[in-house]
C-alpha positions in Angstrom: 33.8 -50.8 8.9 30.4 -51.9 7.7 29.1 -55.5 7.8 25.8 -56.8 6.4 23.8 -59.7 7.8 20.6 -61.6 7.3 18.4 -62.5 10.3 16.8 -65.8 9.3 13.5 -66.6 11.1 13.1 -63.1 12.5 9.5 -63.1 13.6 8.8 -60.0 15.6 9.2 -56.3 14.7 9.3 -55.3 18.3 12.1 -57.8 19.0 14.0 -56.4 16.0 13.7 -52.9 17.6 15.0 -54.2 20.9 17.9 -56.0 19.2 18.8 -52.8 17.4 18.7 -50.8 20.6 20.8 -53.2 22.6 23.4 -53.8 19.8 23.7 -50.0 19.4 24.9 -49.8 23.1 27.8 -52.2 22.6 31.3 -50.8 22.8 32.7 -49.8 19.4 29.4 -49.7 17.6 28.9 -46.6 15.5 25.4 -47.6 14.3 23.2 -50.6 13.7 20.2 -50.8 11.5 17.7 -53.7 11.5 15.0 -53.8 8.8 12.3 -56.2 9.9 10.7 -56.4 6.4 13.9 -57.4 4.6 15.4 -59.2 7.7 18.7 -57.4 7.1 21.0 -56.0 9.7 23.8 -53.5 9.0 26.5 -52.9 11.7 28.9 -50.0 11.4 31.7 -50.4 14.0 35.4 -50.2 14.8 37.2 -52.7 12.7 39.3 -54.1 15.6 36.2 -54.6 17.7 34.0 -56.1 15.0 34.5 -59.8 15.9 33.6 -59.2 19.5 30.6 -57.0 18.5 29.3 -59.8 16.2 29.6 -62.4 19.0 27.8 -60.1 21.4 25.1 -59.3 18.8 24.5 -63.0 18.3 24.0 -63.4 22.0 21.5 -60.6 22.1 19.6 -61.9 19.1 19.5 -65.5 20.6 18.2 -64.1 23.9 15.4 -62.2 22.3 14.5 -64.6 19.5 16.1 -68.1 20.1 15.1 -69.3 16.6 16.7 -66.4 14.7 20.0 -67.2 12.9 22.6 -64.5 12.0 24.1 -65.2 8.6 26.3 -63.1 6.3 24.3 -61.2 3.6 
C-alpha cells in the first residue's frame, strides 16, 4: 500500500534525511521517500500496519522538526 503526504513547514533538508532514515526502520515499512524540495513524503508499507506506521512517523517528524505538520497529499 502506498500513501502520499505533504510535510508543511519542513525547513531542513538534513532533518528530512533523518526522518526518512528513521521512518524506513519502522516495522512494516517497505520504503519511504521524502523530497525536501517538494515537501512530499511517500510511504510504501503493509496495509494492516499503515495506521500505526503513520502515527509513529508523525512522532518522528515532530521530534526532529516540531513545527512540521503531516497532511494528506
